[in-house]
Backbone atoms as SQL, in Angstrom:
CREATE TABLE atoms (id INTEGER PRIMARY KEY, chain TEXT, resi INTEGER, resn TEXT, atom TEXT, x REAL, y REAL, z REAL);
INSERT INTO atoms VALUES
  (1, 'A', 1, 'MET', 'N', -35.558, -62.492, -44.592),
  (2, 'A', 1, 'MET', 'CA', -34.370, -62.830, -43.830),
  (3, 'A', 1, 'MET', 'C', -33.968, -61.635, -42.974),
  (4, 'A', 2, 'LEU', 'N', -33.705, -61.903, -41.743),
  (5, 'A', 2, 'LEU', 'CA', -33.353, -60.828, -40.818),
  (6, 'A', 2, 'LEU', 'C', -31.910, -60.381, -41.001),
  (7, 'A', 3, 'PHE', 'N', -31.002, -61.323, -41.174),
  (8, 'A', 3, 'PHE', 'CA', -29.585, -60.981, -41.305),
  (9, 'A', 3, 'PHE', 'C', -29.020, -61.453, -42.636),
  (10, 'A', 4, 'GLY', 'N', -29.740, -61.217, -43.705),
  (11, 'A', 4, 'GLY', 'CA', -29.265, -61.595, -45.037),
  (12, 'A', 4, 'GLY', 'C', -28.282, -60.576, -45.583),
  (13, 'A', 5, 'LEU', 'N', -27.895, -60.769, -46.824),
  (14, 'A', 5, 'LEU', 'CA', -26.924, -59.871, -47.446),
  (15, 'A', 5, 'LEU', 'C', -27.474, -58.460, -47.611),
  (16, 'A', 6, 'SER', 'N', -28.778, -58.326, -47.746),
  (17, 'A', 6, 'SER', 'CA', -29.371, -57.003, -47.932),
  (18, 'A', 6, 'SER', 'C', -29.861, -56.406, -46.613),
  (19, 'A', 7, 'SER', 'N', -29.512, -57.020, -45.513),
  (20, 'A', 7, 'SER', 'CA', -29.974, -56.557, -44.208),
  (21, 'A', 7, 'SER', 'C', -29.186, -55.335, -43.751),
  (22, 'A', 8, 'GLY', 'N', -29.894, -54.349, -43.238),
  (23, 'A', 8, 'GLY', 'CA', -29.251, -53.160, -42.708),
  (24, 'A', 8, 'GLY', 'C', -28.472, -53.457, -41.441),
  (25, 'A', 9, 'ALA', 'N', -28.957, -54.394, -40.638),
  (26, 'A', 9, 'ALA', 'CA', -28.267, -54.744, -39.393),
  (27, 'A', 9, 'ALA', 'C', -26.920, -55.405, -39.678),
  (28, 'A', 10, 'ALA', 'N', -26.875, -56.271, -40.661),
  (29, 'A', 10, 'ALA', 'CA', -25.610, -56.927, -41.016),
  (30, 'A', 10, 'ALA', 'C', -24.621, -55.915, -41.575),
  (31, 'A', 11, 'LEU', 'N', -25.104, -55.010, -42.396),
  (32, 'A', 11, 'LEU', 'CA', -24.239, -53.986, -42.963),
  (33, 'A', 11, 'LEU', 'C', -23.690, -53.071, -41.869),
  (34, 'A', 12, 'ALA', 'N', -24.538, -52.653, -40.945),
  (35, 'A', 12, 'ALA', 'CA', -24.101, -51.782, -39.859),
  (36, 'A', 12, 'ALA', 'C', -23.085, -52.482, -38.962),
  (37, 'A', 13, 'THR', 'N', -23.265, -53.773, -38.741),
  (38, 'A', 13, 'THR', 'CA', -22.327, -54.521, -37.905),
  (39, 'A', 13, 'THR', 'C', -20.951, -54.585, -38.544),
  (40, 'A', 14, 'VAL', 'N', -20.890, -54.878, -39.817),
  (41, 'A', 14, 'VAL', 'CA', -19.602, -55.004, -40.506),
  (42, 'A', 14, 'VAL', 'C', -18.935, -53.645, -40.653),
  (43, 'A', 15, 'VAL', 'N', -19.668, -52.654, -41.135),
  (44, 'A', 15, 'VAL', 'CA', -19.096, -51.326, -41.371),
  (45, 'A', 15, 'VAL', 'C', -18.734, -50.662, -40.051),
  (46, 'A', 16, 'GLY', 'N', -19.537, -50.864, -39.027),
  (47, 'A', 16, 'GLY', 'CA', -19.254, -50.279, -37.723),
  (48, 'A', 16, 'GLY', 'C', -17.929, -50.746, -37.160),
  (49, 'A', 17, 'VAL', 'N', -17.655, -52.030, -37.252),
  (50, 'A', 17, 'VAL', 'CA', -16.390, -52.568, -36.750),
  (51, 'A', 17, 'VAL', 'C', -15.224, -52.068, -37.592),
  (52, 'A', 18, 'LEU', 'N', -15.388, -52.026, -38.904),
  (53, 'A', 18, 'LEU', 'CA', -14.304, -51.596, -39.787),
  (54, 'A', 18, 'LEU', 'C', -13.952, -50.127, -39.589),
  (55, 'A', 19, 'ILE', 'N', -14.897, -49.321, -39.152),
  (56, 'A', 19, 'ILE', 'CA', -14.636, -47.903, -38.909),
  (57, 'A', 19, 'ILE', 'C', -14.212, -47.672, -37.469),
  (58, 'A', 20, 'GLU', 'N', -14.829, -48.370, -36.535),
  (59, 'A', 20, 'GLU', 'CA', -14.594, -48.124, -35.112),
  (60, 'A', 20, 'GLU', 'C', -13.174, -48.460, -34.680),
  (61, 'A', 21, 'VAL', 'N', -12.645, -49.567, -35.127),
  (62, 'A', 21, 'VAL', 'CA', -11.313, -49.999, -34.676),
  (63, 'A', 21, 'VAL', 'C', -10.216, -49.023, -35.106),
  (64, 'A', 22, 'PRO', 'N', -10.126, -48.610, -36.368),
  (65, 'A', 22, 'PRO', 'CA', -9.082, -47.639, -36.728),
  (66, 'A', 22, 'PRO', 'C', -9.254, -46.293, -36.029),
  (67, 'A', 23, 'VAL', 'N', -10.490, -45.854, -35.826),
  (68, 'A', 23, 'VAL', 'CA', -10.724, -44.580, -35.144),
  (69, 'A', 23, 'VAL', 'C', -10.263, -44.666, -33.699),
  (70, 'A', 24, 'MET', 'N', -10.565, -45.773, -33.017),
  (71, 'A', 24, 'MET', 'CA', -10.132, -45.922, -31.628),
  (72, 'A', 24, 'MET', 'C', -8.605, -45.971, -31.545),
  (73, 'A', 25, 'LEU', 'N', -7.953, -46.684, -32.461),
  (74, 'A', 25, 'LEU', 'CA', -6.495, -46.735, -32.461),
  (75, 'A', 25, 'LEU', 'C', -5.888, -45.361, -32.718),
  (76, 'A', 26, 'MET', 'N', -6.511, -44.583, -33.605),
  (77, 'A', 26, 'MET', 'CA', -6.026, -43.237, -33.879),
  (78, 'A', 26, 'MET', 'C', -6.171, -42.347, -32.646),
  (79, 'A', 27, 'LEU', 'N', -7.275, -42.468, -31.928),
  (80, 'A', 27, 'LEU', 'CA', -7.472, -41.671, -30.717),
  (81, 'A', 27, 'LEU', 'C', -6.456, -42.042, -29.637),
  (82, 'A', 28, 'VAL', 'N', -6.157, -43.314, -29.503),
  (83, 'A', 28, 'VAL', 'CA', -5.145, -43.741, -28.536),
  (84, 'A', 28, 'VAL', 'C', -3.793, -43.161, -28.912),
  (85, 'A', 29, 'ARG', 'N', -3.468, -43.190, -30.193),
  (86, 'A', 29, 'ARG', 'CA', -2.195, -42.640, -30.659),
  (87, 'A', 29, 'ARG', 'C', -2.098, -41.141, -30.363),
  (88, 'A', 30, 'ILE', 'N', -3.188, -40.410, -30.605),
  (89, 'A', 30, 'ILE', 'CA', -3.209, -38.970, -30.332),
  (90, 'A', 30, 'ILE', 'C', -3.045, -38.705, -28.837),
  (91, 'A', 31, 'CYS', 'N', -3.759, -39.473, -28.021),
  (92, 'A', 31, 'CYS', 'CA', -3.674, -39.287, -26.566),
  (93, 'A', 31, 'CYS', 'C', -2.266, -39.573, -26.054),
  (94, 'A', 32, 'ARG', 'N', -1.633, -40.588, -26.587),
  (95, 'A', 32, 'ARG', 'CA', -0.284, -40.923, -26.122),
  (96, 'A', 32, 'ARG', 'C', 0.743, -39.874, -26.550),
  (97, 'A', 33, 'ARG', 'N', 0.541, -39.258, -27.713),
  (98, 'A', 33, 'ARG', 'CA', 1.480, -38.239, -28.176),
  (99, 'A', 33, 'ARG', 'C', 1.314, -36.916, -27.420),
  (100, 'A', 34, 'THR', 'N', 0.110, -36.612, -26.964),
  (101, 'A', 34, 'THR', 'CA', -0.148, -35.323, -26.318),
  (102, 'A', 34, 'THR', 'C', -0.186, -35.416, -24.801),
  (103, 'A', 35, 'VAL', 'N', 0.226, -36.524, -24.234),
  (104, 'A', 35, 'VAL', 'CA', 0.155, -36.689, -22.781),
  (105, 'A', 35, 'VAL', 'C', 1.075, -35.699, -22.065),
  (106, 'A', 36, 'THR', 'N', 2.148, -35.272, -22.700),
  (107, 'A', 36, 'THR', 'CA', 3.069, -34.333, -22.069),
  (108, 'A', 36, 'THR', 'C', 2.551, -32.903, -22.089),
  (109, 'A', 37, 'TRP', 'N', 1.477, -32.640, -22.803),
  (110, 'A', 37, 'TRP', 'CA', 0.921, -31.291, -22.873),
  (111, 'A', 37, 'TRP', 'C', 0.186, -30.899, -21.587),
  (112, 'A', 38, 'PHE', 'N', -0.184, -31.876, -20.776),
  (113, 'A', 38, 'PHE', 'CA', -1.052, -31.627, -19.630),
  (114, 'A', 38, 'PHE', 'C', -0.326, -31.912, -18.326),
  (115, 'A', 39, 'ASP', 'N', -0.700, -31.176, -17.299),
  (116, 'A', 39, 'ASP', 'CA', -0.147, -31.394, -15.967),
  (117, 'A', 39, 'ASP', 'C', -0.761, -32.636, -15.335),
  (118, 'A', 40, 'GLU', 'N', -0.071, -33.189, -14.372),
  (119, 'A', 40, 'GLU', 'CA', -0.605, -34.360, -13.664),
  (120, 'A', 40, 'GLU', 'C', -1.653, -33.933, -12.666);
């Protein structure tokens, strides 16, 4: 089975999304808080 329960591709897809979304939200939060540190 290509995408079974023991498939590395299925695991990477699920874990990648679960890690990527919180990290991206954290980066957006950091960027919004530090926007006043930089000149236009």
